C-alpha angles and dihedrals in degrees: 000000000000118000127205123212114247125219115227117176092207092052090048089050090049091051094049091051094046097095092051093047090050094053092047092049092051091051093056096047114096111227105190133143135034090298096057095101093052091047089050090056094051093049092049092050091050092048091048089052092050092050093049090051090053092051098045104033093091090055095045098043120062117241122244089251090061094049098040101038096248128144132082121334111257122215111228138172118231142194128201122241108237144172113271145132131268123205113214114219133189107207137198140167107247142165131239109252122190118229089225133019112181125193103208106215132171117261094197139036122256149096117305102233101172142019112201101187139075120227106262094017119149108232135186129227108281097021116142115260112164142350128219121198103273098188099095091052092046090054091050093050091052089050093051091048090055092047088050091055091052094049092043089056092050091050091051091050092048092051091053092050090049091055090050092049092049090054092049091047091057086054091049088240100130137028119270090236092064091056091047093050090053090052091057090046090055091052091050091055091046089056091048090054093050090051092051092051091049091051090052091049090050092054090049088053091049090051088053088051090053090065105061118199135177115272093202146020102268148125117270118233128210116315112258100193136028131225114271096042122120107239121201135190109259091006128131090257098045094109113085100177143330120244121203121192111227102172110086105015136171140224123214116203135163127236130187115270089235087072094056096088088062095043108037099059090057092046094050089047092052094242110162109243118199120230123195122199125208129182122265091272089054091235112099121056111228109174148351123219146138136270114257106187148314128250120261097241144035122243103246093203096055104019090232132127123208121238127194123212129187130223135184090218093197091163094048091232091138113076126191114269090007113150110234140163114248119201116194115201107222102169143345123229112216128201100009130142110263132187132176112273086235089072095061116096127184129213143119095323090048121239115006143154136209112244118199108223128204090277091057092249124136115241124189114239117188110222138207106209131210132192121328127226118184109305095345130082131186115249099211092182140351098060139067131208108278099027114140110229125191114245101170128032097028093129091070095050136097128185105288097016113153113241140185126213117217118223090249091060117139109272101207146353111285096002095106089075134036120249089246091063093058117108120203119237133189114280116270119251 
């Protein structure tokens, strides 16, 4: 409790006359004998103590106005404790993480003849990105197709000869070795034909690689190579562009391990858990999504576990590697007493609030607080529905101070701001 010094004219007069009284008193005290010096010291100490008491008593003792609630009437603003709901959030600073980031590289060697995208362009899966000169591979394909025709002809001839030799062998007209040699020759030609077909398929695949398309729906980054350059597999200029998937996108954020008992049962049961994303300053709401999963281990250095949430990101407000504030809704408290956080004071008794009674006097009520959401906090105990709590002007009040309520006083808890202006915070502990 803070005490204010009182101003008593009689006390001020007594303090001003104290030196004269001390002198007069000393003149009338007989100091005789060998103990006079000791007696003088005792008397002086008593007088100094009395003087100190006179000077400090108004500071040490509370005034009647402090005890009785007197003093000037203080104007205050109030809010009314009401029944409401509090959403309990677990919060963490996270970063936006794409589901897929693709480094588009060439899979064949050749001259880059065309780039079909603009930097920063949003592309769909299958959209054209770049073209590599296909002519060398078209020539090879034609060559292998001609080789296949030749080998196929040799195979057909060998098979006819084999059938003839098998007939002659049954008639004992040729040696068995001749027939067996022809069998092996047919197998050789069959192998050649398969090789030719594989070479043709390889060139067809290379021609597909010459026409580079997007593998995912994504945003194209900066161009890494210009048309006219010779691109080579594994070379320094093999990368053409980097694609980053933006829709959907995820946010990874850590939460304390103490919150896992409240989170994991819902994750394991497949219960959808809402996640709200705010900007780095924790002011502007960017997106709403759902929790996907939790990591499989706790970081022993921080005692935190990582969570991943998914967002549609239709408005593209979430950008890869952006720092954001994630708020995971774990539960909602219904039908609880709520008051503005501005009404909560803190001091020697802990958390308390000034409640204006029927006589318009401020009374101290010690509170037990629950979770906080935006500018509202749950009053678990210490208040009843309808209590008028001071939200502005409490710094000038004492227990029992008379107050007056202007007409523009706050009508009720949480009514001074719209629900859309609330900003979730981590649950109070």
